[in-house]
N, C-alpha and C positions, 0 to 999 in steps of 0.2 A: 223298242225290244226291249228286255229285262235279261242281264246277266246274275244269274244265282252265284253270291258269293260261298265261295265251300272254307268252309270253316275245317282249318291243322288241327284234327284229336288232341288231346294232352294226353301224356306218358308218364306215368306217374311210375316212381323209382325208389329202391330204398337200400340202406345200407345195412345188410345184417348185423355188423360189429359192432357199428355205434350207433346204428337207430336213426342216423339224418335221413332226412324223405326229401323229393328234389322234383319240381316237375319241368316238362319242356315241351314245347310246340315243335321244333327245328325237328323236322325230321330228316335231316342231314347228322344228327347227332344219332349215333347206332347206340353208345352206351355211354352215361354222362361219369366221369371221373372227379372224384375228392379225395384231399388229403384226410385219409383217415386217421384220427388221436390211436384209435386202437392199435392201429398196425404199424407205429410209430411214425406216421406225419406222410408216411408215400402215399404216389396217388391211388387210389383203390377204385374200380367202377364199381358200380351201382349197381342192385338188379331191379327187375320191371316186377312194380306190386304185385303183389301173390306168388309169388316164386322165391320158394324155399330154399335156403342154398347156404354156403361160409366163403370167407376166404380166407386162406392160411397163409403166413410168410413161411419161407423153410430158409435155415440159415445153411449158408454153405459148410459143407463136413470136413472136406479137402483142404491142404495146405496152400495156402494164399501165398507163401513167399512173398517177391516183388510185385506181383502183379497189382492194378489200380482196381478196385473193387468196391461193389454198394458196400459201403457201411452207415447200419442206423444205430444208433447206441454204442459205437465203438466194436459192432459184430458182423460179419461178412453175411449179406444175404443172397441165398441165390436165385430165386424166386417168388412171385405171389402166384399161388394156387387158389382159384377160386371152382365150386364144387356147387351145382344147381343139380335141378332137375332133367334138364335136360342134355345134362354133359358136364366134361372138364374146360376150361381156359387156364392155360399158365403164359406170367408174365415173365420171364427170364431176366435177369441180369449181369448182362456180360460182361466179364472183363472189357476195362480199356485198352487197345491197342496202344503204342508207342513206338516210337522210331529214333533213329538219332541220327545224325550226319560227323562224319566223322575226317 
């Protein structure tokens, strides 16, 4: 009896900002991330090959005060928005919670 070995198809990805390309065979990887030099080194999602889209950083526009926020090159970043043919996704950078015990 012969058992056929099914080969997992190769998924091809690209970054619309920096042009990086990547291939995966692991079906557990929903969307690969990479440190994008065009997005100040933040971990950015890649898009499936053939998908048009863009990735944008949105700076925080309100007063930061004493909150611990994500800073990139000294500027507070609020979110990273990925826009593509099928819709929009956002990665939100929430301020870090802090606590004191007196």
